[in-house]
N, C-alpha and C positions, 0 to 999 in steps of 0.2 A: 502495498499499498505505499503510496506519494505522498507527505501533507505539503503540502503550497500553500501562502497565506495569500489567497485569491480567492475566487468565488469557484461555484462546482455545485453538484448535483448531493444533496448529503442521506446517509442513511445513520440515522441513529441510533448508540447504544442500545441495547437493550437488556443489561441484567437485571435480575431481579435482586432490591436492596440497591443500588446503584440510586445516588442523590441525581433527581430532577436535571432532566437539562434546560431548564428554565432558571436555573436558579444563576445562571451566570446573564448579566447585560448582552441582549443582543439587538442587531437591525438588520432590518431585513432590507436586500435589492433585488431585482428583477434578476440578479443573476446569482444570489445564493445569500446567506447570513454574515453578518460579522459577527461578533464575539470581541467585547475589549475587557484584557486582563491587563491588571497590576501587580506582578512579581517584584518581590525584594529582589531576585538578581535581574532586572531590566538593565539596559545602560544605565539608566540615570534615575534618580540623582545620584551622584560619587562625588568623592570630595574633593577631587582634585580644581572642579568649577563650583565648590562652596561659594566662592565671593567671585562666581563669573568669571568674564573672559574678555581681554580686551583684542580687539586686532585694529589696526590703522586709526586708534586714536581714539575710537567706541570702543564702548565698553558694554555687554551681551551681560543682562545681570542674570543671577542663578534663578530666579522665581519668573522671569520672562522666558527662560531657554532651555533653563538644567535641570526644573523641579519635576520632570512629567515622566512616570512610569509606564506610562500607556505601551502594551503590546495588541494589536488588534490581530488576529485569528480571521482568514475567509473559508466559508464550505462553500464551495459551489455545491446547487442542488443537484448535481450530477456526479457530486463524490461517492462513491462507496468503499467501505473499510470492509479488506480482505486482508487482517492481518497487521503488523510492524506500521505505524504510519510513514508515509514520504511527504516531507517538508520540504518548501520552497522561502524562503525570507527575503525581503527587498527592504535594502537602506537604502533612504532617500539622501541626497546631497546636501551644500550649503544652503542657506537659505531659503529652507522649505521644509515640510512635518509630512508625517503619515497623509492625513487627509489635504495637502496639496498635491501630492505624487498619486494617489488612487483617482481625484478628479482631472488632474492634468495632465497624466499619463494613460488614463482609463484603464489601470491596471487589473481590476476585476473585471472588466469586459472584455479583456485579451488574454486573463488569465482562464476564465470561464468556457472561452474558446478555441484554445489549446486545447482542452477535453484529456489534460494529464490530470490521474488519479490522484492528486496529491492537496494537501490541508496550503495557503498561502499565510504566511507570518510577517507582520508589521510591526516592528520594534520603532520606536519612539530616539532618535537620537539627538543631537542637540541639534534643537529647536530654532528655525530661522537664524539662525547664525552661521556666518564664514568659519566654521570649526569642523575636524576631521575626527576628533576625538573621539573614540569608543565608549567611556568610558566604564563600565563593569566589566566588558566586554574585551576591555584590554589584559585584565586579569587571566594567570594559568587558571585554565578550565572555568574560564567565564562563560563563555558559550554552553559547554555542558550543561553548567548551572543552570542557567536560561533554560536551554532545551525538555530538559529533567522536569523543571519547576514549571513550563506552561503546558506537558502531558500531561503534569497532576493533576492541576486544576482542569482541564480538558476534561481526562478521566472519571476524578471525584463529579464532575457534574454530567455524565452519562453523555458527554458529547462525541467520546469516541470508547472503542472496546478493551484498549488497553495502554500501556505508559511507554510501549517500544517501538523505537524507530527503527526504519527500514533506509530509506536512501536520505540525502539531506543536498537541495543545491542554493546556493549563495548567489546571491543577484542584485545588482545597484549601481546608480547612476551619478556619475560627477563625482566628487568628494566621500562618496560609500568607496572609494577604493581600499581607505586607510583600515577602518572597522574589518572588512572583511580580510585585509593580508595579517591582521591581529588573530583572526579567527581559523584561518588557517597555520598557522605558526606556535599559536599555543592557547586555541579555544578547547581540546580535548577530544574530540570528538573528528576530526579528521578524516580518520578513517572510514565516517559515514558520509562524507564530502565527495562526490560524485560527477557534480562540475558546478561552475562558477560561470556567470556570464554581467561581463563588464559591459558600461554603458557611456561610452565616451568616460570612460571613470581612471582610467590608469595615468595616474598625477605620480606616480612614486611606487616605492616599497618595490621596485621591479625582482629584487633578490628573494622578496618571500614568494611570490606568485612563482618565479620561474623552478625553486628548489619545490614547491608544490607538488606542478606539473611535471618535474623531473625524480619524482620520487613515489608519486603514487599512481594512482590507475583511473584517476579523475581526468576530466577536460574541463581547456579553457575556452571560451569564446568573448570574445572583444571586440567590441564595435566601435572604430576613433574617427574624429570628423579629419580633414584634411587642413584645417587650417589653426587648428586649437593649438594646445600644448602636449595635450597626450600623444601626438602624433611623435615625438620624439621617443617617449617613454616606450611607447611599442614595439616600436622598431628596434631599442635595446631588450627588448624581452624578446622578442625574434631573434637576433642575433645571440644572444644568452644562449636560447634552448638552442637552433643550430648548432653554435659550437659543440652542446653536449649530446649533440647527436639524437634528439625530441622529433619524431615527425610532425611537421604543421603544416597550417595554408595560409597563406596569404589570398583574399578575396575580396570582390569587389561588393559592392552590398546589392541589394533584392537576391543573394543566396543564402541567406539566414534559412532558409527552409531546406537547403538542400543537405542531407547526411552527407558528410565527410568521408570522406575511403577509410577503411575498416584499419586501427592501428594509429590516427593521425589523433592526438593528444592536446592540440591545441589549434583554434582556428580565428583569423584576425582579418575581420569587414574594414575597409577602408571606405570611407562613407563621405557623400557629396552634400550632406543634410546638414544642417548645425546641431547645436549642442543639447537644444532643447529638442530635438526634434528625432532624435536615434534610438527613442525606445519607444514612443508608438505611430509617429507619424507614417511607416509603413507596416505596423503591425509587427517590429521588430523582435518586441519580448514575446508576444503568443508565437512567435516561428522557431525562435528558439529554442525555447520550452517543448516544442512538438519535435524539434529536432534532437535535443539532446536528454529526453523523457523518453524515445521509442523506445519499444521493448527488442 
């Protein structure tokens, strides 16, 4: 079973004695429903931002930007529980939030239309701030703690029949690169992570991504713009992987839904679109989910 926090069709767990499924706040959409959690292991609040954060002479306060422990989980109406759950995490970038990304990038619609049998998980990170700091997800085993707590809460509420996780996909836009790299290098569930999707998001941490691709059986998909800062980091990663003999492809855009040849572990897509179009203007998130999660 595949958990991605976005939309789909849901078969609720129905084990006698389990807590009722409506014990958590839910918001319904045409594509499915969102459950809102506030786990202790959420990225924020975290002590390093207790006094806020200053960037280019402007201070982003704790109260407005770093005190939100929200994690939203999307159950598409077509989701079916078939054992351990597959999860897809999507992390937002700078000057953004969970709600902004859901609306701007049509995440729920794309997730539903991908038809992957997973739940979509959307953790709030630095909200409406120019900050890639991942909070508690930069702790060793911080990601494991979050996944364990989210699955425990969903199971206790009767929304899933197990706390066990099958495969995990990590996806993110723009400044999300750093929290994703920290999850890969120290999050504690590296063996569960099968795919990473970067949407014009490679602004650094090249060595962390290279090490994960080189040493694991997972796949990296990176969409990058031709005129932005990420192009240099993408070609740096390509050079790094090529030196190590890692099979990779450099593709033009619109090839996101083409299944890479067997054995290819990293695919880079050069896009003509701008920074804010690479997630949804041509349904790129949906296409990559179909590619990555194909049986």
